[in-house]
C-alpha positions, 0 to 999 in steps of 0.5 A, a space after each residue: 500500500 502506498 505511503 500516501 495513505 499514511 496520516 501523521 498522528 490519529 487519522 480523522 474521518 476523512 483519512 479513514 474514509 480514504 483508507 476504506 475506499 482504497 481497500 475496497 478498490 484493491 479488493 475489487 480489482 484482481 491482481 494482474 501480472 505478466 510473465 515473459 516466457 519468450 525463452 521457451 521459443 527456439 525462434 529468437 525473434 518470437 515473444 511469448 507473454 502470459 497475463 495472469 489474474 488471481 493466479 489464473 491465466 487470462 491472456 496468452 500471446 506469442 508472435 514475432 513482430 517487426 515495424 517498418 517505419 519511414 522517416 525523413 533525412 536530408 538529401 545530399 544537397 541539404 535542401 531536399 528531404 528524402 524518405 528512409 525506412 527503419 526496421 525495428 524488431 520486437 525485443 525478447 527482453 521487453 517489459 510488459 503489462 497487461 489488463 484483462 476484462 470480460 469484454 476488453 483486454 490489453 497487452 502493453 510491451 516496451 523495449 530499448 529503455 522504453 524508446 519503443 512501446 506497443 499496445 494491443 487492444 482486444 474486444 469481445 463482441 456478440 449478437 443473436 443470430 439465426 442459430 442463437 447467440 454468437 460471440 467472437 473476439 478481435 484485435 480492434 486497436 494497435 498503437 506504436 510509440 517510437 523515438 526517431 532519435 534512436 540512432 541504431 535504427 534512425 540515422 540522421 533523422 530530421 527533427 528526431 523525437 517521439 511519435 505515435 502511430 495508431 490504426 484506424 477502424 481496425 478489425 483483425 484476428 477475428 476469432 470465435 469466442 473461446 478459441 485461440 487465433 493461430 497464423 504462421 503466415 506473415 500478416 500486415 497491419 498499417 498504422 498512421 503516424 503523427 509524423 506527417 501522417 506517414 504509414 508505419 507497417 507492422 509485420 506479424 508472423 507465427 501468431 498464437 493468441 487468446 485474450 479471453 475465455 482461457 479455461 485452463 492455466 497456460 493452455 490455449 483453447 481450440 485453434 482457429 486458423 487464419 485463411 492463409 494457413 487454411 489455404 496452405 494446409 489444403 494445398 499440402 494435403 490436396 496432392 495426397 488426396 488426389 493420389 489416394 483417389 487415383 490409386 483407388 480408381 486404378 484398383 477398381 478399374 483393375 478389379 472390374 477388368 479381372 471380373 470381366 475376363 473371368 465372365 468372358 472366359 466362362 461364357 465362351 464355347 471350348 474349342 475341341 482339340 480333336 478335329 473329329 469332334 467338330 461334327 458334334 458342334 453346332 
């Protein structure tokens, strides 16, 4: 408890009320902590986070992320401006915070001594359809704060400083409630920067994410694959299926041919070997 609630001497009524309100607020809100489990992944570019509330996992996320950020530099004539691009990967040693709710969740990540920070917001929605109540969740906002004075990424940037890039009307990773979104393919999300409305690109890959309705601690729900992964899986299995069908057709054809030969052989009149038997035929 913060020292701001400690009052010198005997506390008055106002101090007791303040203390009581603080205790009630603390008991009403669950304690939330975030664990960085990135070391479990063999991919050095992949991060893994788990948000826990009251010793129960309420949000799980793992993905590889990289930002492509345009910025201005002076041309060789020191009169014109040209645009360069900085490639900023998400660090595995990032600091993280999280917030879980019944219908809204959030994951905040910062790295490089907070020169860069990423905020992912999720919302759960529902409606009554012809098949009854339906619910799903999606990522509805991405915010990226970056400092263009970080020389390892921004070289000779004009007017360096902090900028904020945010998505507009985002509806991404739409997934049925209770399921985990999974996508190995690379996805692109575009953000608009406060630096002259430049377009910042977020590249996501190897995504596995579930911000709501986690029934077991540290365990994802049933997977919901993205359309690209579904198509790639179909392309991988289609040749195998076609091969099995072709093999089945060949076996059936050979079987029919064999039966036809046997039926033809039994219906034919035997030809006598002795010519004297020809007179008995017909």
